[in-house]
N, C-alpha and C positions, 0 to 999 in steps of 0.2 A: 640165882640158881631158882629152877621151879622143879618140884619134884611131887611125888604121891606120898601121901602119908599113911600110915596104918592107924585107923581109928582117927583120932580128931587130925586135920590138916597138919602137916609139919613141914618143915624146913630146915635149911641147913647152912652152912657158912656163908654169910653174906646172905642173909635169906630172912623171911619171914614166917613165923610159925602161926597157925591158925588155933585160936583157942576156943577149946570146947569144940564148936561146929565149924568154926571160922577156919578158911584158909591158912597156909603158912608161906612166907614169902621172904626170902632172904635178900638181903640188899647190899650190895658192896660199892666199896669206892676204890676205883683203881687210880693210883695217882704216880706219877713221875718221881722217882727219888730225886731228881734233879730240878725239882721246883716247878712242876706243873701243875696247874690247878686240880682241883677234886673233881673227878669224873664218875658220877653215880652210877652203879650197876645194881641191877635188880636181882637177887635170888629168891625165887617162889617156890615154896613147898605148898601142896595142897592135894586135892582130890581125893574122892573116896570111891571106891569101886576098883574095877580090874585097870592095872596097870596096861599102858598102850606099849606095842612095840615102838623102839626108839626110832623118832622120825629122822629122816635125811634131810639134807642141807636144803632150806627153803628160803625164800626172800618176800618179805613184807613189805610193801611201798609205804612210805610216809605220804600224808596228803599234803599238799602244797602248803608251805610256811611253817612246817613242823620244824623243830630243832633238836640238836642231839642230847647227849648227857648232860645234866644240870644246864641244858639249854642257855639261852641268851645272857643271862646274869652271870652264869659261871662260866665265862669263855676264856680259856686259857690265854689266846693271842691277845684278847682285848686287856686283861688284866697285867700282862706283862709287857704289853707294849707301852700302856699308860705309866706303870712304874719306871721304866726305862725314861721315857719323856720327861717325867718330873725329875728325874737325877741328872739327865741332861741339862736341863735348866739352873740346877744347884751348880753344876761343874761349870757352867758358862759364866758364872761370876766369882770362880776362883781358879780357873787355867785359861789357857790361850783356846779362843774357840775352834781353833784347827784340828784339836786334838780331842775334842769331847766325843764326837761319833767314834773314833777309833777306841777310846777308852771304853765306852759302852759296849761295842762290838766284842772287844776281848774279855771282857767280863761275862757277857753272854755265852761266849764261845767254853769258857772255863765252867761256865754253870752246867753247860750241856755234856761237858765230859767228866763232872765232877765224880770223886770216888770219895766217899764218906764212912769211916769206921767208926762207929758209936761205941766201941770199947775203948778208942784212942784216948789222948789226953787233950784233945780240942773239940769244943762243941760245934754245932752246926754253925752258929753264930761267928766263930773265930776263922773257921774254914772259910765262910764266905766273904768276911771282912778282907781275909787275905786276898781272896780272887779279886776284890777291888785294888786293895795295894798293889798286886802284881800289874794289873791293867794299867794302873795309873804310871808305875813305873816302865813298863814295856812301851809306853806311849812317850817316853822321854819327859815324863811329868815329874818334878819333886813335890811331892804333896806336903802340904801343911800338917802339923801334927793333927791327927783327927778326922783328916778329909776322907780316909778310906772308911772309917766307921761311920762317917755322917751320910755317905753314899749308901752304905749297906742299910742302915736303919731307915733311911728315906725310901729306898726301894723296897725294903721288906713292909713297912707300914701301907704303902700305897698299894702294893699287891694284896694285902689281907683285906684293906679297906673296900677293894673291888670286888671282893667274893661275895656272891649272894645266889639264891636259888630265884630261879625264874617263877613268877606265878604259876605257870603251867606244869613245871616239874612240883613244886610245893603242893599243888591240887592233885596232881598223880601220886605223891607219897602219903598224903593225908587220905586219898581214898582207898589206896592199897593198905594202908595202916588199919582200916576199918574193917578190914577181912583178914589181914593176914599179919604174922610178926615180921621186923623187918631187921634186918642186921647189916650193918656196914663193915665191910672190909676194904682196907686198903694197905699198899706197900708203902715203904718208906721210912725214913728216919722219924722216931717219936715225938720229938718237940715240932718239927715242920708239920707234919700232918695232925697233932692235936690242935696246933696254932690254926691251922685252915679249917677243921672242924668246929672250932669255937668260933672262929670269925663268920662261918657260914650259919652258924646257930641251927644245926641240923641235928644234933643228938637226940633232941627228945624226940624226933621221928621214926627213931630206931629203936628196938627192944636190946640191942647188943652192938657194941662197936668194936672192932678188932682191927688194931695197928701192926702190921708186919714187923716193924721195928722192934716192937716189943716181945718179939718170939725168936726162936733159933732159926726158923726157916720163913721167908716169905712164898708168896705165889710166885709160880706154880707148883711147888713142893706141897705133895700131899698132906703132909703133917699138920701146916695152918689150916687145911679145909676139914681135917679129922677133929680139931681143936674147935672149930666152929660147929661141926654136927653135933659132937658132944656138949658143947654149950648151950644148943638148941634142943639137945636132947632126938636128933633125928637120924635117918640113915642115909648113905649118900643117894641111893636110887630113888629117894624122896625127893631130889632136890633138881632144881634147873639153876645154871649158872648163867650170869648175865654180865656181859662187860666189853670194854671197847679195846682191849688188848687180846690179840690172837695168841702171844707168846706167854703171857700172865693168865689171862681170865679164862678164854677157852682151853689152852692146853692145861692148865691148872684144873678145869673143871673135868677134862678126861681123865687126869692123873688121878683124881679123887672119885671117880667112878659115879659122876653124877648122872641123872636121868637125861638131861638134855643141857645143850650150852647154846646161848644167843649171843652173837657178835653184833654189837653197835657199830656201823659202818657209816659214821655221819658224813664223811667225804665222799663216799662212793669209788673208794679205791680199789684197784684190784688185790687181793692177798697174795705175799709170797708164793712162789711154787711149792715149797716144802711145808707152809704154814698149817698148823692145827686146823681142819675144816669144821666149823660149827655146825649144829644142826639147824640152826636158823640165823638169818642176817636181818637186821632191821636198820634203817637210817636215822631212827630217834627212838631214846628212851621211852617217848610218850607213845610209841607202837606197841609197847609191851603188852596191854592189855588183850591184843589180837593174839599174840602168840599163846596168853595164858587160855583164853577162850578155845583156842585150837588144840591145846594139850587135855583138855576136858575129856 
């Protein structure tokens, strides 16, 4: 989020806060609870002086070659694809080759439709091992003892190993960090999201990290944004919400009453007719400085 502060720049949930005369910027991470990679969103609170009227929807074009949230190295399609390929190779040595692609497709579909209750009696690891077990059985494979577990941990380890911040995004965060406080906010299961954050080694770039699974409500509920505001000592109108999801990030920003919302539309897709309308749209998180300059 990006917003104006009273006194030293402030920032709110998923945000960065300016120290003394520095601006405040919140940074959040939006992640799919079903195992998409971390996508970084920046919330920035800053500004001294009079608050502008809320801007309406604007587009800022990315320069050629720029990339989206967490850019190249943190590419959800890349890391999910590479992990599935490695599991396929594992399976080829243990089951009929004709079943391998079907098994992997079935697991992927189960992941996409996964519903996980953290208050239940099974961990996220156990739930996903069961996805592999079911996929094997549904493909008429009688797995040897431990095969489903081997598939899961191979898949999980490979995914975490391929998560990394691109040099461009790392430089952006470090630059923002020099002027703002950053807060990372992500939806999702606690274990899954904390493992991703640790794998990316990005926690040191943020003043605070908030994982939705550790709270009663997640984005777009206003309560988790309120928690972030309180954590950083800012008001909602002092903040700008930045994210790649209209349903959770932009809608959540509206629900929380932030000053402005920024949608990262890296695929250039048309928004659904009834979706929340962001104040700004950019195709890459690297274009965020243009928005901040516009809001000054």
